[in-house]
N, C-alpha and C positions, 0 to 999 in steps of 0.2 A: 640842930644841924638841918633836919629835913625842912623846917620851916624856912631856912636860908635858901634851900634849893627851890623850894616852891616859889618863894619871892623871885628867885633868878628866872625862873621859867615865865612866871605871871606878870612880873613887873618889869623885867628887862627885856624879855623875849615875845612879849604880848600875848600868851596864851591865856585863855579863860580858865578860871578856877575850875568851872564844870569840867572842861576838857581834860584839864590836868589831873583832877581827881578820877575821873573815869579811866584814864591811863594807868594811873598807880594801882587802881583796883585789879586791872587786867594783869599787870606785871607781877602783882602779889601772888597770883595764881600759877606763874610760870616757873617758880623757884626750881622745882625737881627737874624740869626739862632742861633748864639753862645749866645745871650741875652736870647733866649727861653730856651736853655740848662740851663743856669745859674739860670732861675725862677724854673725849675723842681729840681735842685740840691738844691736849699734853701728850697722848699717844703718837700722833702726828708730829709734835714738836721734837719728840725724841728720834722719830724716825728720820727727820730732815738733819738734826744735829748728828746722828751716827753716820749718815750718809757723807756729809761734810768732813767728818773725822776720819772716816776710812778712806777718803781719796786725798787726805792731807792737804786740805785747803789751807794756803798759806798767804801772808800778805801780799805777796808778788802776784798772786792770782787776781787781786783786785786792780791791778793796773790794766790800762787798755794798750791796743796797737793801733797802727795807721796803715795806709796803703793797702796792700793786698792782705794783710793780716796773717802773713805766714807765722808759723810756731807761735800761735797764741795759745800759750798755756793755760791761761785763766778761762778762756772760751771753752778749751777742750776739755778741761777739768770739771766746769760747770755741767757741760753735757753728760759727764760720766756721773756726775751727783744726780742729776735728773733720771738718768737711767737706772741708777741704783734705787732712788726713791719710788720710781714707777715699775720696779722689777721688770725692767725692759732690757733688751740686749743693746740698744743703742738710742741716741737722742740727739735731735738737732735743736739747738735752743739759739736764737739769732736775733739781734736788732734790726736786721733787714727784712724780717717778717713783719709786715705793716700791722696786721691785725688777725684775729682768728679767721675771718673769712679768707684772707690771704693765705694763712697756712693750711686751711682745707682745700683751697685750690691748688697749692703745690701739692699736698698729698695725694689728691685725686689725679691731678693731670700727669704727675710723675709715675704714678702706678697703674694707670690705663693707656691702652693703645687702641687706634682705629679698629672697629668691629667688636670691641668689648662692650659689655654691658654694665651698667650700675644699677643697683637695686637699693631701694629704702625699703626696709620691712616694718617702719614705725610711721609709715604715712609721710605726708608732705615735710621736707625740711625747713629751716628757717628761712624768711622771705629772701635774704640776701644770697642764698644758694641758688635762687631760680635762674640767674642769668649766668652763673658758673656751669650750672647743668645744661641750660638751654630750654628750660620750661618757657622761660620768656626769652626770645631770641637776642642775642646779644654778641657782639664781636669777640671772637676767641672762646667762645663757650665750648664745652665738651661735645656738644652736638655738632658743631661745626667741624671737629675734627673726627667725626664718625663714631662717637661713643653714645650708645643708645641708653635710655633710662626707663626704668619702670618702677612702681611703687606698690606696695600693699599696705592699706590702711589699718590701723588698730580696730579692734572691734568695739562696740558701743560701751563696753565696760572698762575700756582701756587695755584690755588684754591682746596678746599677739594672735594673728589670724593664721596660725600654724599651717592650716590646710592650704590657704592661698599662697603662703610663703613657699611651700614645697612646690607648688605649681610653677610659680614664678622664676624659680632658679632653673636655668637652663645651661647649655654647653657655652654659651656667650657671657655668662654672668661671672665677671673678674673681681669684683669689688662690692661689697656690702657697706654701706654707710648707716650708722646707727647714732642718731642724735639723743644724747643723755638728757638734756634739759628741755623743757617744753616748748621755748621759743615763744612766738606769738600765737600760740594755741592753749586750748583749755584741757589737753590730755595730761595724765601724770607725768611727772619726771620719772626716769627709770633709775631703779636701784642698780648698783654694781652686780647683786646677785642676780637679778632679772637679766641684765645684759648677758651675763654668763651663761644663763638658761638658753637664750636665744642664739648666742654664738655656738654653744653645743649643738643645737638643733641644726643649725646651717651647715656646721663643719661635718656633721654624719652624713648630711646630702652631697655636699661637694667639699672635700676636706681641703683642697687646694685654693679655695675662695679667700681673698684677703677680706678680713672683717676691720673696719675702721670705725672708731668711736669719736664723735664730736664730744669733747670733754668740757667744753666751756661751761662755767659756772659750777662745775662739780667737783673739782680738785680739793681734797683735804676735807670734804665735808664727811666722808665715811673714812674708815680705817684702811680700805683696800682700794684700788683703782682698777679700771677695766683691763688693763694690760695683766693683772693677776688672775683673770678668768677668761682668758684666751683672746683678746683682741690683739690683732697684729699692728695696730697703729692706734694711738690716742693723739688728739690735736687740740692744741688751745692757744690762748692768748696770755701774754704777760702783763697786759693791764687789766686782767680779771684777776681770779683767785691766786695764782702762783707767783705773781709779781708783789704781792703783798702791800701794794700801794706805792711801792718805791721805783719799781721798774717804769721808766719813761716810754717805753715802746717794746716791741717785740713779740715774738710767738714761739711756740714749740712743736715738734712732732717727735713723739717716742714709740718705739715698738721694735720690731724685728730689724736686724741688721740691715737685710736686703731691702725692706721698705724704706728705712731712714735713708740708706745710700741713695736710692732712687730720688728721694725728695731732695737730697743735697745737691745732686746734679741738675735737678730742675731749677733750685734756688739759685745756683751759681752758674754753672756751666758745664757741660760734658768735658771730662778730663780734669775738672778742678773739684768738684764736690765740696766736701767738708775741709778742704785744706785752706780755704780761702775765707775771707770776711772778717774785716777789722772791727774790733769793739772800742771804738774812738772815746777819748775822754774818760770818764768815770763810770760808764754803763755797767761795766763787769761788777763793780762793787755794788752798784743798786740792784742788779739782778741777783747776786748773792744775799745781800741784806734782805731784800723783798722776799726771797725764797724762805729764808729764816723766819722772818715774821708772818708768813702766809697763814700757818695754822691758827695762830691766835687772832687774825684779822678775819680770817673765814669765821670764826666762832662768833665774833661780834655781829658780823653780817646775818648769820643764821638767827641769832637772837632777834635781831630786828625783824627778820622775815616772820617769825613765829608770833612776835608781839603783833605786828601788822594783821596777821591772819586772825588772830583772837580778837583784836580791837574792831576790826571790820565785820567780822562774822556776827558779832554780838550786836552790831548795828544793823543788821538785817541784809548785808551784802554777801554775794556769792564770792568766796576765796578758793583759790587753787594754787597749792594743798589746802585743805581745811585745817581748822585750828588744831586738830589732834593727830594729824597725819605725821609719820615719819617723813624726814627731809632728805632729798638727795641733791639738791642744789640750793643756791642761796637766792634763787627768784621766787618772789611772791606776786601772783596774780590777783587783782581784786577788780571784780565787774562791777563798774560804776554806773552802768545803765543809761548814761547820757553824755553827750559831748562836754556839756556844762561841769559835769561831775568829774571826768577825766581831766579836764582843763584845771580845775580847782585843786584837785589832788597834786598835779605836776607844780602848779604855783607853791603849794606848801613846802614840797621837797625842795624846790629852788630858794625858797625864802629860809630854809635851813642851813644851806650852803655856808662854809666859811669863805668861798670865793664866789664873786657874782651874785650874791644874795639879793641884791636890789634889782636884778634883771628879771623881766616877765617872760617865761617861756611861752611861745606861740607855735601852733601847728605849722607845719611846712612840708613841701613836696621833697622829702629826703631822698638822695640817690639809692637805688636799689629796692625800693618799696613801691607797692601799688598804690597805698593810700597815704594821705597826710598823715604825718606822724609828729606827735609833741614830745619833746625830750626835755627832762629837767636835770640839770647836773651843774655844780660849782665846784669842779675838782681841780686838784693840783697838777694832775695829768689829764691832758684833753682826751674826752672819750672814756676814761677809765671807769669800768662799771664795777669795780671792787669798791671804789668810792661811792658815797651815797649818790643815787641816782634813781629816776624812774622815767619810763617811756611808754608809748602806745601808740596803736594807729587808731585814726578816727573812724572807726567802724564798729558795728554791734560786736560784742556787748559792750564796747566802749571799756575795755580793760585796761587798767594800768599795771605795768610790770615794774616792781619795786625790787632793788637789789642794793647791796653793798652797805658801806659805812666802815670806815678804817677803825672805828671804836664802837662799842656797843651804844653808849651814851650819844654819839652822833646819829647812829641809826634810830634810836629811841626819839632823839628830837625831831627828826625828819618825819617820822609817823605821827608824833604828837601835832606838828605843824601842818601837816596834810589835813588831820581832823579839824584844825583850828579854821582852816581855809574852807572847808566844806560846810562847817558850823556857821561861818560868817556868810555864807551864800545861801543858807536855809535849807542846805541839803541833807544834813543830819539833826537829830535831836539827841541831846546827851543828858542823860539823867544820873 
């Protein structure tokens, strides 16, 4: 049977025997780690099922509404399911939220007012936040509305700079934003435990400050979420982890009733809030079913990230996290040291896709980024990064950020194909 699988990779998919054998040797050493991932997936699967059963999810909830979306019981029940899974008071789960960046903008702009200050105690946020905050001037930024911003960078070892965080918190500090995942940085992704420690420290200094966590790429990686350790809001995209690859669009905000209500009024309109917002067509069904599948899908993506780390680390590349570290999101950074290496890596990911495998990704000036960015994705949902994808800015250290894979086998193929392209370009030697 194994010989048949090897033939499929080597004869049908164009993988060299050396690259294939190297990959199989790496995977053989990861069995114990993969078993632990499966245990977490099983726990989270039961958590999702329990929340659905508790809220009496029924066939009628899978149907949509039109127009204003009044009395959309499927939408309202889904939001209660999210709230229960995340141990939150309330949740806003809507197809009208375009992406994770949009969800973050809604959460911030709805809970901040002119004269308030936003603090990031974990360094600079993800690039697309620059224009929301006003780090890069942009129409409609928080800065234009009189919201100031300051940040405290992490220390060299990746730990929190508690001394300067304490100094940064002042009478204007209204909201603290904590990015769980690394983004386009080489710093560690934050565990829920570490996030909880940071929130406790901040709340001791100023109890009424709102602590918001950008939860993108982190959902269902651990058994608990940031709302269980003191976060007032967690924010994410449905075309990442919690949508399970089926959600065609959307985002969520979960947390305290007050924070979520503010976000709902910002998303729709003052006076309307959560009462409106149609779920047209079959989107409710896709949201429910995607959430149901999410723990298993996330497990496959995690296995792919761990495989990538171990495979490229042994080839001599710096990887973040490294091959042995615990995982707190699905993203794997591989520092490829050259534009040629980054482009070859992304070509491999694209070549492994079920959709648009024949397309060659090229760097381009993507909106919201300072540098040209190369992106590889052949997804069933445009831009879905729970599906197999990789991207990175063309700047030192030319890191590729790999994530996703709706199944472990697809994630595996993506990494093997990325090594194949590197091998063909003479950028790696495989023994």
